[in-house]
C-alpha positions in Angstrom: 1.5 -22.4 13.0 5.1 -23.5 13.6 7.4 -20.6 14.4 10.0 -22.1 12.1 7.6 -21.8 9.2 6.3 -18.3 10.0 7.7 -15.5 7.9 8.8 -13.4 10.8 11.9 -11.2 10.0 12.7 -10.1 13.6 15.4 -7.4 13.5 17.5 -5.4 16.0 18.6 -2.7 13.6 16.1 0.2 13.4 16.2 3.2 11.1 17.0 6.5 12.8 13.5 7.9 12.1 11.8 5.2 14.3 11.1 7.5 17.2 8.0 6.0 18.8 7.3 2.6 20.4 4.8 1.4 17.8 7.1 2.2 14.9 10.0 0.5 16.6 8.1 -2.6 17.7 6.4 -3.1 14.3 9.8 -3.1 12.6 11.5 -5.2 15.2 8.8 -7.8 15.3 8.7 -8.1 11.5 5.1 -6.7 11.2 5.9 -4.2 8.5 8.7 -3.3 6.1 9.1 0.2 4.7 8.8 0.4 0.9 9.3 4.1 0.5 8.7 7.2 2.7 5.4 6.7 4.5 4.5 3.5 2.6 4.8 0.0 4.1 4.4 -3.6 3.1 2.4 -5.4 5.7 4.0 -8.7 6.6 2.1 -11.8 7.8 2.1 -11.0 11.6 1.1 -7.3 11.1 -1.5 -8.1 8.5 -3.1 -10.8 10.7 -3.6 -8.2 13.5 -4.9 -5.6 11.1 -7.4 -8.0 9.6 -8.8 -8.8 13.0 -9.2 -5.1 13.7 -10.9 -4.8 10.3 -13.4 -7.6 11.1 -14.4 -6.0 14.4 -14.9 -2.7 12.7 -17.0 -4.4 10.1 -19.2 -6.3 12.6 -20.0 -3.1 14.5 -20.8 -1.2 11.3 -23.2 -4.1 10.3 -24.8 -4.0 13.7 -26.1 -0.5 13.2 -27.5 -1.3 9.7 -24.6 0.1 7.6 -24.1 -1.8 4.4 -20.6 -2.6 3.0 -19.5 -1.8 -0.6 -16.1 -1.3 -2.1 -15.1 1.8 -4.0 -11.9 2.1 -6.2 -8.7 3.6 -5.0 -8.4 5.6 -8.2 -11.1 8.2 -8.9 -11.9 10.6 -11.8 -11.1 14.2 -11.1 -14.4 15.3 -12.7 -16.6 14.7 -9.6 -14.1 16.5 -7.4 -14.2 19.5 -9.8 -18.0 19.3 -9.6 -18.0 19.5 -5.8 -15.4 22.3 -5.9 -12.8 20.5 -3.9 -10.3 19.5 -6.6 -8.3 22.6 -6.3 -9.0 23.3 -2.7 -7.8 19.9 -1.3 -4.1 20.9 -1.7 -0.9 18.9 -2.4 -1.9 16.0 -0.2 -3.9 14.8 -3.2 -1.9 12.6 -5.6 -3.0 13.7 -9.1 -2.4 11.5 -12.1 -3.4 11.2 -15.8 -4.3 8.0 -17.6 -3.0 7.2 -21.1 -5.9 9.1 -22.6 -4.9 12.3 -20.8 -7.9 12.1 -18.4 -7.2 13.6 -15.0 -7.4 11.1 -12.2 -6.5 10.9 -8.5 -5.6 8.4 -5.9 -8.5 8.8 -3.4 -7.7 10.6 -0.1 -11.4 10.3 0.9 -14.7 9.3 -0.8 -17.4 11.9 -0.2 -17.7 12.8 -3.9 -17.6 9.2 -5.2 -20.2 7.9 -2.7 -22.5 10.8 -3.4 -22.2 10.1 -7.2 -23.1 6.4 -6.5 -26.1 7.5 -4.3 -27.5 10.2 -6.7 -27.7 7.8 -9.6 -29.3 5.1 -7.6 -31.8 6.6 -5.0 -34.6 8.9 -6.1 -37.2 8.8 -3.3 -37.3 9.5 0.4 -38.9 6.1 0.8 -35.5 4.5 0.3 -34.0 6.5 3.2 -32.2 6.4 5.5 -29.1 4.7 4.1 -25.7 4.1 5.6 -22.9 2.8 3.3 -19.3 2.0 4.2 -16.2 0.5 2.7 -12.8 -0.5 4.0 -10.2 0.4 1.5 -6.6 1.8 1.0 -6.3 5.6 0.8 -3.4 7.8 -0.1 -2.5 11.3 1.2 0.8 12.8 0.2 1.9 13.9 3.7 4.6 16.5 3.5 6.5 14.8 6.3 5.3 11.2 6.9 6.5 10.0 10.3 5.8 7.7 13.3 5.4 4.6 11.1 1.8 3.6 10.4 0.6 6.4 12.7 1.2 9.1 10.1 1.9 7.6 6.7 1.0 8.3 3.2 -0.8 5.0 2.3 -3.2 3.7 4.9 -6.1 1.3 5.3 -9.3 3.0 6.4 -13.0 2.4 7.0 -15.1 5.3 5.9 -18.9 5.3 6.1 -21.5 7.8 4.8 -25.1 8.4 5.9 -28.0 9.7 3.8 -31.1 11.1 5.3 -34.1 13.2 4.3 -33.8 15.8 7.1 -31.6 17.1 9.9 -33.5 15.2 12.6 -33.1 11.8 11.0 -29.5 12.6 10.0 -28.6 13.4 13.6 -30.0 10.0 14.6 -27.7 8.4 12.0 -24.8 10.4 13.5 -25.7 9.2 17.0 -25.8 5.6 15.9 -22.3 5.9 14.4 -21.1 7.6 17.7 -22.4 4.6 19.6 -20.9 2.1 17.1 -17.4 3.8 17.4 -17.4 3.5 21.2 -18.4 -0.1 21.0 -15.7 -0.8 18.4 -12.9 0.7 20.4 -14.1 -1.1 23.6 -13.8 -4.4 21.7 -10.3 -3.5 20.7 -9.3 -3.0 24.4 -9.2 0.8 24.1 -10.9 3.5 26.1 -11.6 6.2 23.5 -12.9 9.6 24.6 -15.2 11.4 22.2 -14.2 15.1 21.8 -15.7 18.0 20.0 -13.4 18.8 17.1 -12.8 21.0 14.2 -14.3 19.8 10.9 -11.2 20.6 8.8 -11.3 20.1 5.0 -14.3 17.7 5.2 -16.5 20.6 6.3 -19.8 20.8 8.2 -20.9 22.0 11.6 -20.8 18.9 13.8 -17.7 16.8 14.5 -16.2 14.5 17.1 -12.8 12.9 17.3 -12.3 9.7 19.3 -9.0 10.0 21.2 -7.1 7.4 23.2 -4.6 8.8 25.8 -1.0 8.4 24.8 2.2 10.4 25.5 3.1 10.1 21.8 -0.2 11.5 20.6 -0.2 14.5 18.3 -3.4 15.9 19.6 -3.4 18.0 22.7 -6.6 17.4 24.7 -8.4 19.2 27.5 -11.1 17.3 29.4 -13.0 17.0 32.6 -12.1 13.7 34.4 -15.8 13.1 34.8 -15.9 11.8 31.3 -14.4 8.5 32.4 -17.4 8.0 34.7 -19.8 7.7 31.6 -20.3 4.0 31.0 -21.2 2.6 27.5 -23.3 -0.2 29.1 -25.9 2.4 30.2 -27.0 3.0 26.6 -28.6 0.9 23.8 -29.3 1.2 20.1 -32.6 3.1 20.3 -33.3 6.7 19.5 -34.1 7.8 23.1 -31.1 6.1 24.6 -28.8 7.5 21.9 -30.0 11.0 22.5 -29.3 10.6 26.2 -25.8 9.3 25.4 -25.0 12.3 23.3 -26.4 14.6 25.9 -24.4 13.0 28.7 -21.1 13.2 26.7 -21.8 16.7 25.5 -22.4 17.9 29.1 -18.8 17.0 30.0 -16.0 19.3 28.7 -13.7 17.5 26.3 -12.1 19.1 23.3 -8.9 19.0 21.2 -6.7 22.0 20.9 -8.6 23.2 17.8 -11.6 23.9 20.0 -9.9 24.8 23.3 -10.7 28.1 25.1 -9.0 28.6 28.4 -11.6 30.8 30.0 -14.3 28.3 29.1 -12.2 25.4 30.4 -11.6 27.1 33.8 -15.2 28.1 34.1 -16.7 24.7 33.3 -14.2 22.4 34.9 -13.0 22.5 38.5 -9.2 22.6 39.0 -9.0 19.2 40.5 -10.9 17.7 37.6 -9.0 19.4 34.8 -6.9 17.0 32.6 -4.5 18.3 30.0 -2.6 15.6 28.1 -1.9 14.2 24.7 -3.8 11.6 22.7 -4.1 9.7 19.5 -7.0 10.2 17.2 -8.4 6.7 16.2 -11.7 7.8 14.7 -13.5 11.0 13.4 -17.1 11.6 12.5 -18.7 14.5 10.8 -22.2 15.8 10.0 -22.2 18.2 7.1 -25.8 18.3 5.9 -26.0 19.2 2.2 -22.4 20.5 1.7 -21.8 17.8 -0.9 -25.3 16.8 -2.0 -26.3 20.3 -3.3 -23.2 21.0 -5.5 -23.4 17.4 -6.8 -27.2 17.6 -7.4 -27.9 14.7 -5.1 -31.7 15.2 -4.6 -34.6 12.9 -3.7 -38.3 13.4 -4.0 -39.7 14.3 -0.5 -43.0 13.1 0.8 -44.7 16.2 -0.7 -43.1 15.6 -4.1 -40.5 18.4 -3.7 -36.8 17.8 -4.7 -34.8 17.8 -1.5 -31.0 17.7 -1.1 -30.1 14.7 1.1 -28.4 15.3 4.4 -25.1 13.5 4.8 -22.6 12.5 7.4 -19.1 11.0 7.0 -17.4 8.6 9.5 -13.8 7.4 9.4 -11.7 4.9 11.4 -8.0 4.4 10.5 -7.8 0.6 10.6 -4.1 0.4 9.9 -3.5 3.3 12.3 -5.2 1.4 15.0 -2.5 -1.3 15.0 0.0 1.4 16.0 -2.4 3.0 18.4 -3.0 -0.2 20.3 0.7 -0.7 20.7 1.1 2.9 22.1 -1.7 2.2 24.6 -0.5 -1.3 25.6 3.3 -1.4 25.3 5.0 -1.2 28.6 8.6 -1.9 29.8 9.7 -3.6 26.6 6.7 -5.9 26.8 3.8 -6.0 24.3 0.5 -7.6 25.2 -2.2 -7.6 22.5 -5.8 -7.6 23.5 -7.3 -11.1 22.9 -9.6 -9.8 20.3 -6.8 -8.8 17.9 -3.9 -11.0 19.0 -2.1 -12.7 16.1 -2.5 -16.0 17.9 -4.5 -17.1 20.9 -1.5 -18.8 22.7 2.1 -19.7 22.1 3.7 -22.9 23.2 7.3 -22.4 24.3 9.3 -25.7 24.9 12.7 -26.0 26.3 14.7 -28.4 24.2 18.0 -29.0 22.4 19.3 -31.0 19.5 20.2 -33.9 21.9 17.0 -33.8 23.9 13.7 -33.1 22.1 11.4 -34.7 24.7 9.7 -31.3 25.5 9.3 -30.5 21.9 7.5 -33.9 21.4 5.2 -33.1 24.3 4.6 -29.6 22.8 3.7 -31.1 19.4 1.0 -33.2 21.1 -0.4 -30.1 22.9 -0.2 -28.2 19.7 -2.3 -30.8 17.7 -4.8 -31.1 20.6 -5.4 -27.3 20.7 -5.8 -27.0 16.9 -8.6 -29.6 17.1 -10.4 -27.2 19.4 -10.0 -24.4 16.8 -7.6 -22.6 19.0 -5.1 -20.5 17.0 -1.8 -21.6 18.4 1.8 -20.9 17.6 4.5 -23.4 18.5 8.0 -22.1 19.0 10.0 -25.0 17.5 13.1 -23.0 17.0 16.3 -24.3 18.7 17.5 -21.4 20.8 17.8 -20.5 24.5 14.8 -19.9 26.7 15.9 -16.4 27.5 16.0 -15.6 23.7 12.5 -17.2 23.3 11.0 -15.2 26.1 12.4 -11.9 24.8 11.0 -12.7 21.4 7.6 -13.5 22.7 7.5 -10.5 24.9 8.1 -8.5 21.7 5.4 -10.3 19.6 2.9 -9.9 22.4 0.7 -13.1 22.2 -1.2 -12.8 25.6 -1.0 -16.5 26.7 2.0 -18.8 26.9 2.3 -22.5 27.6 5.8 -23.2 28.8 7.0 -26.8 28.6 10.2 -27.1 30.6 11.8 -28.9 33.5 9.0 -28.0 35.8 6.3 -29.5 33.7 4.9 -32.9 34.6 3.3 -35.6 32.5 -0.1 -34.0 32.8 0.5 -30.4 34.0 2.1 -27.5 32.3 3.1 -24.0 33.1 0.5 -21.6 31.8 1.1 -17.8 31.9 -0.6 -14.7 30.9 1.9 -11.9 30.0 2.6 -9.6 32.9 1.0 -12.1 35.3 2.0 -15.0 37.6 2.2 -18.4 36.0 0.4 -21.5 37.3 0.7 -25.3 36.7 -2.5 -26.7 35.3 -3.6 -29.6 33.1 -4.5 -29.3 29.4 -8.3 -29.4 30.0 -8.1 -26.3 32.2 -5.8 -24.6 29.7 -8.4 -25.2 27.0 -11.1 -23.8 29.2 -9.2 -20.6 29.8 -8.5 -20.1 26.1 -12.0 -20.9 24.9 -13.8 -18.7 27.5 
């Protein structure tokens, strides 16, 4: 992509409510544009990053056997009344009526709808277990939307649901999703800490939040530093290993403020290992048994022929929220560096040229075409402006690798730099090797 052709409305003017780095950067870099309070248009740069996050989430869900479907954003109020949550959910739910006067709602979550799909489709234990997920827009009418995409009203989310015949197999599904979430966040360049959490309006008796450390986080967390010693590479996707993983994480104190008890914290964690800080929730998983299946008459025939309410779990990841969370975790000293897995481009070529001397731009075009042939996603800055302006812009955009074609370049060697690292002069073959590896 040529920068001159990229729709990238970079701006210096920020609204007064842009208080945190992710909100500021996403507006400045032309990733989003506010449409109304808590609702944003996703512009090409921001959407490209979000779609890469979405794909990683999808791949890790597929890896554990979850199957993707797509449910509508608008739901009938009838199934919510059937579950008993229609009046209980509160004013966050956007309630509407169609032209026939039927009560509808813009889905804030999908427990009722997925249960309705399941109960009309699966009748026997022989079809279990099942894990279904979708990645879809949601709407919750936050009373005070703030922090850009971190706490907005319309957001893009992955939610998955597991269906099992009994508690034992349901806990195994929960463990698989726990493992999948840790792998997902690791691929996104994040170290997420699983923490025992309150179940909130979803309900149930087992819940974990996945938190990344950040000063701007809304969640206050209390943990033993030993949790950072638990390594994901020590576990695999089999029942015994997953049980050990849950046991290892559960043995280390780590809770959000909803679950915090000072006496328990002081008793279980030595003073030198106590960590009290803030974090951002990037995922939340729940096991709630038959909370929804019973009132919605979601039963299957058990092995003995008896009707049994299926055991369910619910698992959410805020895909659009993760864009902001990654910025909060990675942004430092006015410089952004996207993890390679979600960077909008693999590399940017930055030539020094002027209207009267375009020799470096011509060299850059040749490099650009060569890299494209290798399926390397490359951005060429062909805009005529000073190098200082270019570097400021690309520090803001955050593409991790830069090829700088300037006065120090030779006929066969170019300046290659990773953001926040020293540059080196190497030939195009070596540059390709670094980008493809």
